[in-house]
C-alpha positions in Angstrom: -21.5 -68.2 37.9 -24.3 -65.6 37.9 -22.0 -62.9 36.9 -20.8 -64.9 34.0 -24.3 -65.4 32.7 -25.1 -61.7 33.3 -22.0 -60.8 31.2 -23.1 -63.3 28.5 -26.5 -61.7 28.5 -25.1 -58.3 27.2 -21.9 -59.5 25.5 -22.4 -61.3 22.2 -18.7 -62.1 21.7 -16.6 -62.5 24.9 -13.4 -62.5 22.8 -14.1 -59.1 21.5 -15.1 -57.9 24.9 -11.9 -59.1 26.6 -9.9 -57.7 23.7 -11.6 -54.3 24.3 -10.8 -54.5 28.0 -7.2 -55.4 27.3 -6.8 -52.6 24.7 -8.5 -50.1 27.1 -6.2 -51.1 29.9 -3.1 -50.7 27.7 -4.3 -47.3 26.5 -5.0 -46.1 30.0 -1.7 -47.4 31.3 0.2 -45.7 28.5 -1.7 -42.5 29.2 -0.9 -42.6 32.9 2.8 -43.2 32.2 2.8 -40.3 29.6 0.9 -38.0 32.0 3.5 -38.7 34.8 6.5 -37.9 32.6 5.1 -35.6 29.9 2.4 -33.1 29.5 -0.4 -34.6 27.3 -2.0 -32.0 25.1 -3.5 -32.3 21.6 -0.5 -30.7 20.0 2.2 -32.8 21.7 3.5 -36.1 20.1 1.5 -38.2 22.6 -1.7 -36.2 22.1 -1.3 -36.5 18.3 -0.7 -40.2 18.7 -3.9 -40.7 20.7 -5.8 -38.5 18.2 -4.5 -40.5 15.2 -5.4 -43.8 16.8 -8.9 -42.4 17.6 -9.3 -41.2 14.0 -8.3 -44.7 12.7 -10.8 -46.4 14.9 -13.5 -44.0 13.9 -12.8 -44.6 10.2 -12.8 -48.3 10.8 -16.1 -48.1 12.7 -17.6 -46.0 9.9 -16.7 -48.7 7.4 -19.4 -50.9 8.9 -22.0 -48.5 7.5 -20.4 -48.5 4.1 -20.0 -52.2 4.0 -23.6 -52.7 5.2 -25.0 -50.4 2.5 -22.9 -51.8 -0.3 -23.5 -55.5 0.5 -20.4 -56.3 -1.3 -18.3 -59.4 -0.6 -16.1 -59.0 2.4 -13.6 -61.5 3.8 -14.7 -60.4 7.2 -18.0 -61.7 8.5 -20.8 -59.2 9.2 -20.8 -60.1 12.9 -17.1 -59.2 13.2 -17.7 -55.8 11.6 -20.5 -55.1 14.1 -18.3 -56.1 17.0 -15.5 -53.9 15.7 -18.0 -51.1 15.2 -19.2 -51.2 18.8 -15.9 -51.8 20.6 -13.8 -49.7 18.2 -16.1 -46.8 18.5 -16.1 -47.0 22.3 -12.3 -47.2 22.4 -12.1 -44.3 20.0 -14.1 -42.1 22.4 -11.7 -42.9 25.2 -8.7 -42.1 22.9 -10.3 -38.8 22.0 -10.5 -38.0 25.8 -6.8 -39.0 26.1 -6.0 -36.8 23.0 -7.4 -33.7 24.8 -5.8 -34.7 28.0 -9.1 -35.1 29.8 -9.5 -31.3 29.6 -12.4 -29.2 28.3 -11.4 -28.1 24.8 -10.8 -24.4 23.9 -12.8 -22.9 21.0 -16.2 -23.5 19.6 -15.4 -26.0 16.9 -13.4 -28.2 19.3 -16.2 -28.1 21.9 -18.8 -29.1 19.2 -16.5 -31.9 18.0 -16.3 -33.3 21.5 -20.0 -33.0 22.1 -20.8 -34.7 18.8 -18.3 -37.5 19.6 -19.9 -37.9 23.0 -23.4 -38.0 21.4 -22.5 -40.6 18.8 -20.8 -42.8 21.4 -23.7 -42.6 23.9 -26.4 -43.0 21.3 -24.5 -46.0 19.9 -24.2 -47.7 23.3 -27.8 -46.9 24.0 -28.8 -48.6 20.7 -26.8 -51.7 21.7 -28.6 -51.7 25.0 -32.0 -51.4 23.3 -31.0 -54.2 20.8 -30.2 -56.5 23.7 -33.2 -55.7 25.9 -36.2 -55.1 23.6 -36.3 -58.6 22.0 -36.1 -60.2 25.4 -39.0 -58.0 26.7 -41.1 -58.7 23.6 -40.6 -62.5 23.8 -41.0 -62.8 27.6 -44.8 -63.0 27.3 -44.9 -65.5 24.5 -46.2 -68.9 25.3 -45.5 -70.4 21.8 -42.6 -70.0 19.4 -43.3 -70.3 15.7 -40.9 -71.7 13.2 -40.4 -69.2 10.4 -41.1 -71.9 7.7 -44.5 -72.7 9.2 -45.9 -69.2 9.0 -47.7 -69.6 5.6 -49.3 -72.8 6.9 -50.4 -71.1 10.1 -51.8 -68.1 8.2 -53.8 -70.5 6.0 -55.2 -72.2 9.2 -56.2 -68.9 10.6 -58.0 -67.9 7.4 -59.9 -71.2 7.4 -60.9 -70.7 11.1 -62.1 -67.1 10.4 
């Protein structure tokens, strides 16, 4: 039971988390089967497939930023976009590694693209960690919780006391 509450502490949507775990398992299993029977390199059909899937997920994750800035109507709720952004971005990084066959790339541009992909993924996951822990730390020392609608009344009371 403790592990379930620990998971709930960091996972906002268990459905998205388990979908990510299932998708990751399928991708890794497919990669292992491909690696046993074929050589997986970026220019092989399997490598190109992994790269195309990674690119699709990256574009999908990037649409969160576009949707957030445009504030246009979307049939998909904002929370769903955020979940796809986080889990799709993490899965895209794994697919990039599968695309290159878990080998260090050759050439300066390829190395920089891998480093930037790693940086974006790690910084994004670090941001999620901060988003989950900082509010909990800030509110741990509070003895009183204030209703948002009562703030003007409380400010008036404080002015009168002063």
